[in-house]
N, C-alpha and C positions, 0 to 999 in steps of 0.2 A: 503494500499500500504507498511506504513511504518513497519507493522507487517513483510510483506512480502520482505523486504529489510533486517529485522534483520534477520529472518532467511534463507534466502539466503547466509548473510556473514558468519552465524555460521556455515551452513551447507557449504561453502568452507575453514574456518578456518578448520573445522574435516577433509576434504579431503583432504589437504593441510598435518596436521598434519599423516595420516594415508601414504600418501605418502611418505613423509621424511621417516616415520617408514619403510618403506616398502624397501626405498632406501639404511636403513642400514639392512637389511639382508640380508644372502648370497643367489646365488642362489645354491640350494643343490640336487645334482645329488648321491643318497644315493644307497643302496641295495635294488633288488627287493624284493616284497612279500614275493616269493615264495623261498628266502634264509632263512636256519634254523633258528631257533625264539635265538639259543643262540651266533648266531653270529652276528645278527641284533640288541642285545640284547649289544654285546658287540662294534658295533659301534655305539648305542646308548651313553655307557659310556665314551667312545673317544671322541663324540661331545663333551661331554659338559667339556673336561679337554680340549678342541678347546675352546671352549667358554668362558674358565675359563683363559684360556692363554691371547686373546686378550683383556679381562675384565682389568687383573693385568696390561698388558702391556701399554695401556692406561691409567691407575693410577698413572702408573711409581710405584708402589709396587716392590720392588724388591724384597723382602722375600716371600709372595703369587704367583708373576710371578715365580721364583725360585721352587716355589711347584708343580709347570704344567711340571716339565721337570722329566724325569727319569734318573740316573747315574750311570756310568759313560753316560755323554750328548754329543753327536755330531753335530756339526752347520759346511757344505761344500758350502762356498761361498767364493767372490771375490778370487776364486783363489787357496783358500786354506783349510785347515782341521783342526778345532778349538775342542779340546775336552776339557770336564770339566770332573777331574775324579768324584767330591763330587759338592752338594750343594753348600757349602760354600765360593769353587773357583769359580763357577758361580756367588755367589751375591757379592764377591771382586770384579769378572773383569765386574759386571753391573755398568754402569755408566748413568743413564737414561739424566740425565743437558746435559752433554757432547754428546750424540746421537742427541738429540732436538736440540742442537745448530749447530752440523755436518750438520744438515740433513733439517734443518729448519721446525722441525717434529713437530708437535699440537699432532695427533694422528693415527692410522691407523683401516681399516675394512676389513675386510673379503667380499671380492667381490662373489666367489664363492668355495666351497667345494664339490667335488667330491670321492667317496670312489672308489678306483681302485684295491684294494685286503685287503681281511680280514678275518680272523678267530678267535677264540673265546680267542686268546693272543694278537694278533698285528693287527691294521689296519692298510692301506697306505691311504692317502689324496691327493689327487694332488689340491695345492689351490690356488687360486688367491687374493692378498690382494692391497688394495691401503693405501699412504700413504697423509697425508694431511697437510697443514701449519696451524701457527698460526692463519691465519686468516679463515680458515675451507675451505682453495680449495683443492680439489684434486690434487695434480701434478704428481704423477709416480704410477705404478701398476706393481707388479712383479707375477712372477710363482714361485713356489715351490713345492717341495714334505715333508708332515710331516707322522714321520711313529710312531706311539704311542705302545706303549706296555704295557701289564699289567705283573705286579712286584707282591710277595709279601704286598709291599705296597701301591699297588691298580694300576690304569691308569695314564700311562704319556707320554711324547714327548721324546722319547728315541732319534732320530735323525731327522734334518732339514736339506734339501738341496733347496738352498734357489738363486736365479738370482738376489736377492738385495746385495748390499754391507752390 
């Protein structure tokens, strides 16, 4: 009986870990298999940038975060438009500590990523993301549109239009 209890406890722990991992994965709505292979490859490369964007954002790694963007970079939010002419102007304008304090923010996660339009040079993703406080509690979610573009330097996020402040 004791062995069964230990096995059940281990199984429950593994189930909870798997459930938590799934909760962190976004719901993905990607191109259909009938889409051209080169366009699906572009989508996959753009998705890697989206993963890097969120990972470096949560690590508060400003230089790596800046590397996920293409310049000039445009952000449409809070009733305005911000244009970062180059990587350095973005880095100079990014203050993770002030952001975290202002919004009581610890980290964010993608809830869903849906490919809206794509070709070999540009991909549009409609996304939803959630912000979490330092206690690990989700406190707000936002919808956004991310436009990724391939340049000579590779894939990057050219523009973001968000309902987030």
